[in-house]
C-alpha positions in Angstrom: -4.5 2.0 -22.4 -7.4 1.0 -20.2 -8.8 3.0 -17.1 -9.9 1.3 -13.9 -11.9 3.0 -11.0 -11.2 1.9 -7.3 -12.7 2.9 -3.9 -10.5 3.0 -0.9 -12.2 0.1 1.5 -9.4 0.2 4.3 -5.9 1.6 5.3 -3.9 -0.7 7.0 -0.3 0.6 8.2 1.6 1.2 4.9 -1.4 -0.5 2.7 -4.6 0.1 1.3 -7.5 -2.4 0.1 -9.1 -1.2 -3.0 -12.2 -2.4 -4.4 -13.2 -2.0 -8.4 -16.0 0.2 -8.8 -16.2 -0.2 -12.6 -16.9 -3.6 -12.9 -18.9 -6.1 -10.6 -16.2 -7.9 -8.0 -16.3 -8.2 -4.7 -12.5 -8.8 -5.0 -9.7 -6.6 -3.1 -6.4 -5.3 -4.1 -4.2 -5.0 -1.5 -1.6 -1.9 -2.8 1.3 -0.1 -1.1 0.1 3.5 0.2 3.4 4.7 -1.5 2.0 3.9 -4.8 -1.4 5.9 -3.9 -2.0 9.9 -3.5 -1.0 10.8 -0.3 -4.3 12.4 0.4 -6.2 9.2 0.3 -8.7 8.3 3.1 -11.5 5.3 3.5 -14.1 6.1 0.9 -11.5 8.3 -1.6 -12.1 7.3 -5.3 -9.4 6.6 -7.2 -8.8 5.9 -11.1 -5.9 3.8 -12.2 -4.4 4.9 -15.9 -1.4 4.8 -17.5 0.5 2.7 -14.0 -0.8 6.0 -11.7 -3.2 6.4 -9.1 -5.1 9.5 -8.8 -7.8 10.8 -7.0 -11.0 11.3 -8.9 -13.1 14.5 -7.9 
């Protein structure tokens, strides 16, 4: 299973815009906040693995 890393670029209501940080990409991914850890803020670093997002400390 692959692992991807993201940064929370912005939060807009029930959605967050994520940007991949493990590859060069300017694309943003719109993700429902219900799928993300509740404690995220703009600038949070996330890991996506096994179909789950988790905060990177």
